[in-house]
DRENDO-1510 file (C-alpha; in Angstrom, 1 decimal, always signed):
<recs>
REC; n; res; u; v; w
REC; 1; UNK; +27.9; -17.7; -36.0 .
REC; 2; UNK; +28.7; -15.2; -38.8 .
REC; 3; UNK; +26.0; -12.8; -37.6 .
REC; 4; UNK; +27.1; -12.8; -33.9 .
REC; 5; UNK; +29.7; -10.0; -34.4 .
REC; 6; UNK; +27.0; -7.9; -36.1 .
REC; 7; UNK; +24.5; -8.1; -33.2 .
REC; 8; UNK; +26.9; -8.4; -30.2 .
REC; 9; UNK; +27.4; -4.7; -29.6 .
REC; 10; UNK; +23.6; -4.0; -29.3 .
REC; 11; UNK; +22.7; -7.4; -27.8 .
REC; 12; UNK; +20.7; -5.8; -25.0 .
REC; 13; UNK; +18.1; -4.5; -27.4 .
REC; 14; UNK; +17.9; -8.0; -29.0 .
REC; 15; UNK; +17.6; -9.7; -25.5 .
REC; 16; UNK; +14.9; -7.2; -24.6 .
REC; 17; UNK; +12.7; -7.2; -27.7 .
REC; 18; UNK; +13.2; -10.7; -29.2 .
REC; 19; UNK; +11.2; -12.5; -26.5 .
REC; 20; UNK; +8.3; -10.1; -27.1 .
REC; 21; UNK; +8.4; -10.8; -30.9 .
REC; 22; UNK; +9.0; -14.5; -30.7 .
REC; 23; UNK; +5.9; -15.4; -32.7 .
REC; 24; UNK; +7.0; -13.1; -35.5 .
REC; 25; UNK; +10.5; -14.5; -35.4 .
REC; 26; UNK; +9.3; -18.1; -35.4 .
REC; 27; UNK; +7.1; -17.3; -38.5 .
REC; 28; UNK; +10.1; -15.7; -40.3 .
REC; 29; UNK; +12.2; -18.6; -39.3 .
REC; 30; UNK; +9.7; -21.1; -40.8 .
REC; 31; UNK; +9.2; -19.1; -44.0 .
REC; 32; UNK; +12.8; -17.8; -44.6 .
REC; 33; UNK; +15.2; -20.3; -43.0 .
REC; 34; UNK; +13.2; -23.6; -43.2 .
REC; 35; UNK; +11.1; -23.4; -46.4 .
REC; 36; UNK; +13.0; -20.9; -48.5 .
REC; 37; UNK; +16.3; -22.1; -47.1 .
REC; 38; UNK; +16.0; -25.8; -47.6 .
REC; 39; UNK; +13.3; -26.4; -50.2 .
REC; 40; UNK; +15.4; -25.1; -53.2 .
REC; 41; UNK; +18.2; -27.5; -52.2 .
REC; 42; UNK; +15.7; -30.4; -52.2 .
REC; 43; UNK; +14.4; -29.2; -55.5 .
REC; 44; UNK; +17.8; -29.3; -57.0 .
REC; 45; UNK; +17.8; -33.1; -57.0 .
REC; 46; UNK; +15.0; -33.3; -59.6 .
REC; 47; UNK; +14.9; -30.0; -61.4 .
REC; 48; UNK; +17.5; -27.6; -62.9 .
REC; 49; UNK; +19.0; -24.5; -61.4 .
REC; 50; UNK; +17.5; -22.5; -64.3 .
REC; 51; UNK; +14.0; -23.7; -63.5 .
REC; 52; UNK; +14.5; -22.8; -59.8 .
REC; 53; UNK; +15.4; -19.3; -60.7 .
REC; 54; UNK; +12.7; -18.8; -63.3 .
REC; 55; UNK; +9.9; -20.1; -61.0 .
REC; 56; UNK; +11.3; -17.9; -58.2 .
REC; 57; UNK; +11.0; -14.9; -60.6 .
REC; 58; UNK; +7.2; -15.1; -60.1 .
REC; 59; UNK; +7.7; -14.0; -56.5 .
REC; 60; UNK; +7.7; -10.2; -57.2 .
REC; 61; UNK; +4.3; -10.5; -58.9 .
REC; 62; UNK; +2.9; -12.1; -55.9 .
REC; 63; UNK; +4.5; -9.5; -53.6 .
REC; 64; UNK; +2.9; -6.7; -55.7 .
REC; 65; UNK; -0.5; -8.2; -56.0 .
REC; 66; UNK; -0.9; -9.3; -52.3 .
REC; 67; UNK; +0.8; -6.2; -51.1 .
REC; 68; UNK; -1.7; -4.1; -53.0 .
REC; 69; UNK; -4.5; -6.1; -51.4 .
REC; 70; UNK; -3.1; -5.6; -47.9 .
REC; 71; UNK; -2.8; -1.9; -48.6 .
REC; 72; UNK; -6.3; -1.8; -50.1 .
REC; 73; UNK; -5.2; -0.5; -53.4 .
REC; 74; UNK; -7.1; -1.3; -56.6 .
REC; 75; UNK; -5.3; -3.3; -59.2 .
REC; 76; UNK; -4.9; -1.7; -62.6 .
REC; 77; UNK; -5.5; -3.4; -65.9 .
REC; 78; UNK; -1.7; -3.4; -66.4 .
REC; 79; UNK; -1.2; -5.3; -63.1 .
REC; 80; UNK; -3.9; -7.8; -63.9 .
REC; 81; UNK; -2.3; -8.5; -67.3 .
REC; 82; UNK; +1.0; -8.9; -65.5 .
REC; 83; UNK; -0.5; -11.5; -63.2 .
REC; 84; UNK; -1.9; -13.5; -66.1 .
REC; 85; UNK; +1.4; -13.4; -68.0 .
REC; 86; UNK; +3.3; -14.5; -64.9 .
REC; 87; UNK; +0.9; -17.5; -64.3 .
REC; 88; UNK; +1.2; -18.5; -67.9 .
REC; 89; UNK; +5.0; -18.3; -67.8 .
REC; 90; UNK; +5.1; -20.2; -64.5 .
REC; 91; UNK; +2.9; -23.0; -65.9 .
REC; 92; UNK; +4.9; -23.1; -69.2 .
REC; 93; UNK; +8.2; -23.5; -67.3 .
REC; 94; UNK; +6.9; -26.3; -65.0 .
REC; 95; UNK; +5.3; -28.2; -68.0 .
REC; 96; UNK; +8.5; -27.6; -70.0 .
REC; 97; UNK; +6.4; -26.5; -72.9 .
REC; 98; UNK; +4.6; -29.8; -73.3 .
REC; 99; UNK; +0.9; -29.4; -73.4 .
REC; 100; UNK; +0.2; -33.0; -72.4 .
REC; 101; UNK; +2.1; -32.5; -69.2 .
REC; 102; UNK; +0.0; -29.4; -68.4 .
REC; 103; UNK; -3.3; -31.0; -69.3 .
REC; 104; UNK; -2.4; -34.1; -67.2 .
REC; 105; UNK; -1.3; -31.9; -64.3 .
REC; 106; UNK; +2.0; -33.7; -64.1 .
REC; 107; UNK; +4.7; -31.8; -62.3 .
REC; 108; UNK; +8.3; -32.5; -61.7 .
REC; 109; UNK; +8.8; -32.9; -57.9 .
REC; 110; UNK; +11.5; -30.3; -57.8 .
REC; 111; UNK; +9.3; -27.7; -59.5 .
REC; 112; UNK; +6.7; -28.1; -56.8 .
REC; 113; UNK; +9.3; -27.7; -54.1 .
REC; 114; UNK; +10.3; -24.4; -55.7 .
REC; 115; UNK; +6.7; -23.2; -56.0 .
REC; 116; UNK; +6.2; -23.8; -52.3 .
REC; 117; UNK; +9.4; -21.8; -51.6 .
REC; 118; UNK; +8.2; -19.0; -53.8 .
REC; 119; UNK; +4.9; -18.7; -52.0 .
REC; 120; UNK; +6.8; -18.7; -48.7 .
REC; 121; UNK; +9.1; -16.0; -49.9 .
REC; 122; UNK; +6.1; -13.8; -50.8 .
REC; 123; UNK; +4.8; -14.2; -47.3 .
REC; 124; UNK; +8.3; -13.6; -45.8 .
REC; 125; UNK; +8.7; -10.3; -47.7 .
REC; 126; UNK; +5.2; -8.9; -47.0 .
REC; 127; UNK; +5.2; -9.8; -43.3 .
REC; 128; UNK; +8.5; -8.1; -42.9 .
REC; 129; UNK; +6.6; -4.9; -43.8 .
REC; 130; UNK; +3.3; -5.7; -42.2 .
REC; 131; UNK; +4.6; -6.5; -38.8 .
REC; 132; UNK; +6.3; -3.7; -36.9 .
REC; 133; UNK; +9.4; -4.4; -34.9 .
REC; 134; UNK; +11.7; -2.8; -32.3 .
REC; 135; UNK; +14.6; -4.7; -33.7 .
REC; 136; UNK; +17.1; -3.6; -36.3 .
REC; 137; UNK; +17.1; -5.5; -39.7 .
REC; 138; UNK; +20.2; -7.4; -38.6 .
REC; 139; UNK; +18.8; -8.3; -35.2 .
REC; 140; UNK; +15.5; -9.4; -36.8 .
REC; 141; UNK; +17.4; -11.6; -39.3 .
REC; 142; UNK; +19.5; -13.0; -36.5 .
REC; 143; UNK; +16.4; -13.9; -34.4 .
REC; 144; UNK; +14.6; -15.3; -37.4 .
REC; 145; UNK; +17.6; -17.5; -38.3 .
REC; 146; UNK; +17.9; -18.8; -34.7 .
REC; 147; UNK; +14.2; -19.7; -34.8 .
REC; 148; UNK; +14.7; -21.4; -38.2 .
REC; 149; UNK; +17.5; -23.4; -36.8 .
REC; 150; UNK; +15.2; -24.7; -34.0 .
REC; 151; UNK; +12.7; -25.8; -36.6 .
REC; 152; UNK; +15.4; -27.4; -38.7 .
REC; 153; UNK; +17.0; -29.3; -35.8 .
REC; 154; UNK; +15.0; -32.5; -36.0 .
REC; 155; UNK; +15.5; -32.7; -39.8 .
REC; 156; UNK; +19.2; -32.1; -39.4 .
REC; 157; UNK; +19.5; -34.8; -36.6 .
REC; 158; UNK; +17.6; -37.3; -38.8 .
REC; 159; UNK; +19.8; -36.7; -41.9 .
REC; 160; UNK; +23.0; -36.7; -39.8 .
REC; 161; UNK; +22.2; -40.0; -38.1 .
REC; 162; UNK; +20.9; -41.6; -41.3 .
REC; 163; UNK; +24.4; -41.5; -42.8 .
REC; 164; UNK; +27.8; -40.6; -41.5 .
REC; 165; UNK; +29.4; -40.1; -44.9 .
REC; 166; UNK; +28.2; -36.6; -45.5 .
REC; 167; UNK; +30.6; -34.8; -43.1 .
REC; 168; UNK; +33.6; -34.2; -45.4 .
REC; 169; UNK; +35.9; -31.2; -45.9 .
REC; 170; UNK; +34.2; -30.6; -49.3 .
REC; 171; UNK; +30.8; -30.6; -47.7 .
REC; 172; UNK; +31.9; -28.3; -44.9 .
REC; 173; UNK; +33.3; -25.9; -47.5 .
REC; 174; UNK; +30.0; -25.9; -49.4 .
REC; 175; UNK; +28.1; -25.3; -46.1 .
REC; 176; UNK; +30.3; -22.4; -45.3 .
REC; 177; UNK; +29.8; -20.8; -48.8 .
REC; 178; UNK; +26.0; -21.4; -48.6 .
REC; 179; UNK; +25.9; -19.8; -45.2 .
REC; 180; UNK; +28.0; -16.8; -46.3 .
REC; 181; UNK; +26.7; -15.9; -49.8 .
REC; 182; UNK; +23.0; -16.9; -50.2 .
REC; 183; UNK; +22.6; -17.0; -46.4 .
REC; 184; UNK; +24.2; -14.0; -44.6 .
REC; 185; UNK; +25.0; -11.7; -47.5 .
REC; 186; UNK; +21.8; -12.1; -49.5 .
REC; 187; UNK; +19.4; -12.0; -46.6 .
REC; 188; UNK; +21.2; -9.0; -45.0 .
REC; 189; UNK; +21.0; -7.1; -48.3 .
REC; 190; UNK; +17.3; -8.1; -48.9 .
REC; 191; UNK; +16.1; -7.2; -45.3 .
REC; 192; UNK; +18.0; -3.9; -45.5 .
REC; 193; UNK; +16.3; -3.0; -48.8 .
REC; 194; UNK; +13.0; -4.0; -47.4 .
REC; 195; UNK; +13.4; -1.6; -44.5 .
REC; 196; UNK; +14.6; +1.2; -46.8 .
REC; 197; UNK; +12.6; +0.7; -50.0 .
REC; 198; UNK; +9.5; -1.3; -49.1 .
REC; 199; UNK; +8.4; -4.7; -50.4 .
REC; 200; UNK; +7.3; -3.6; -53.9 .
REC; 201; UNK; +10.4; -1.7; -55.0 .
REC; 202; UNK; +12.7; -4.4; -53.4 .
REC; 203; UNK; +10.9; -7.1; -55.4 .
REC; 204; UNK; +12.0; -5.5; -58.6 .
REC; 205; UNK; +15.6; -6.7; -57.9 .
REC; 206; UNK; +14.5; -10.3; -58.0 .
REC; 207; UNK; +13.8; -10.2; -61.7 .
REC; 208; UNK; +17.6; -10.2; -62.3 .
REC; 209; UNK; +17.8; -13.7; -60.6 .
REC; 210; UNK; +16.8; -15.8; -63.6 .
REC; 211; UNK; +19.3; -14.0; -65.8 .
REC; 212; UNK; +22.2; -14.6; -63.4 .
REC; 213; UNK; +21.1; -18.1; -62.6 .
REC; 214; UNK; +20.7; -19.2; -66.3 .
REC; 215; UNK; +24.2; -17.9; -67.1 .
REC; 216; UNK; +25.8; -19.4; -63.9 .
REC; 217; UNK; +24.0; -22.8; -64.5 .
REC; 218; UNK; +25.3; -22.9; -68.0 .
REC; 219; UNK; +28.9; -22.0; -67.1 .
REC; 220; UNK; +29.2; -24.0; -63.8 .
REC; 221; UNK; +26.8; -26.9; -64.2 .
REC; 222; UNK; +26.7; -27.2; -67.9 .
REC; 223; UNK; +22.9; -26.8; -68.0 .
REC; 224; UNK; +22.4; -25.3; -71.5 .
REC; 225; UNK; +19.2; -23.2; -71.6 .
REC; 226; UNK; +16.3; -24.8; -73.4 .
REC; 227; UNK; +13.7; -23.2; -75.6 .
REC; 228; UNK; +10.9; -23.4; -73.0 .
REC; 229; UNK; +13.2; -21.4; -70.6 .
REC; 230; UNK; +13.2; -18.6; -73.1 .
REC; 231; UNK; +9.4; -18.7; -73.6 .
REC; 232; UNK; +8.8; -18.8; -69.9 .
REC; 233; UNK; +11.2; -15.9; -69.2 .
REC; 234; UNK; +9.5; -13.9; -72.0 .
REC; 235; UNK; +6.2; -14.3; -70.2 .
REC; 236; UNK; +7.4; -14.0; -66.6 .
REC; 237; UNK; +9.9; -11.1; -66.8 .
REC; 238; UNK; +7.7; -8.5; -68.5 .
REC; 239; UNK; +4.9; -9.4; -66.1 .
REC; 240; UNK; +7.1; -8.2; -63.2 .
REC; 241; UNK; +7.4; -4.8; -64.8 .
REC; 242; UNK; +3.7; -4.6; -65.5 .
REC; 243; UNK; +2.7; -5.6; -62.0 .
REC; 244; UNK; +5.3; -3.5; -60.2 .
REC; 245; UNK; +5.2; -0.3; -62.2 .
REC; 246; UNK; +2.3; +1.3; -60.3 .
REC; 247; UNK; +3.7; +0.6; -56.9 .
REC; 248; UNK; +7.1; +2.0; -58.0 .
REC; 249; UNK; +5.7; +5.2; -59.3 .
REC; 250; UNK; +3.7; +5.8; -56.2 .
REC; 251; UNK; +6.7; +5.2; -54.0 .
REC; 252; UNK; +8.7; +7.6; -56.1 .
REC; 253; UNK; +6.1; +10.2; -55.6 .
REC; 254; UNK; +6.2; +9.6; -51.9 .
REC; 255; UNK; +9.9; +9.9; -51.8 .
REC; 256; UNK; +9.8; +13.2; -53.8 .
</recs>
């Protein structure tokens, strides 16, 4: 509903090209609206907001590595080291620094939900660049969101009919805020940056997420950072720089 005023003026282009790109829009709806849009909320029941942000911070590494493969570029030693550090940091966060949990392959359910969302986000980002479109970034996001709503409909109906106590003024306020900030504003900014900067350079922005989330979780939710968060961040965050540096320099040369 919030996007309707943004696409209404050029709705003829949307009506013309969206049916031709319905497979792409359905894929983006599944990856972006369904998995990335709902899995982190499910994860929040069993893991912390800080964990969610830190695990998500591995997404830029995946975007860089897979993007390099799709573009048939060789990975440098720096990028390979970045990948190893990112994997180590990701495992350290999930295991919460306890070796016995890692050796026993015991994961918190919420962490696995976030890992799945992270993989989906990598696919969402790369396919935005890989698949060409006749739609504008806003129109593409609108079509993807509509497709995602279709996928989410049976889950929504099930949850709504399972209990009638969820529809409260407070819940509606949270839904509106979620739709406006992490929904409309964040996705619009991200898709615009993808169209202007490409997937690799845009992925660099994501490394700020864990910093913002850790501070916000501490201030709003009272989730004090733990020692394993610091160790995991110390491994994951530098790996993003190592893995993305080559793509960024090459893009800068192209821009020059």
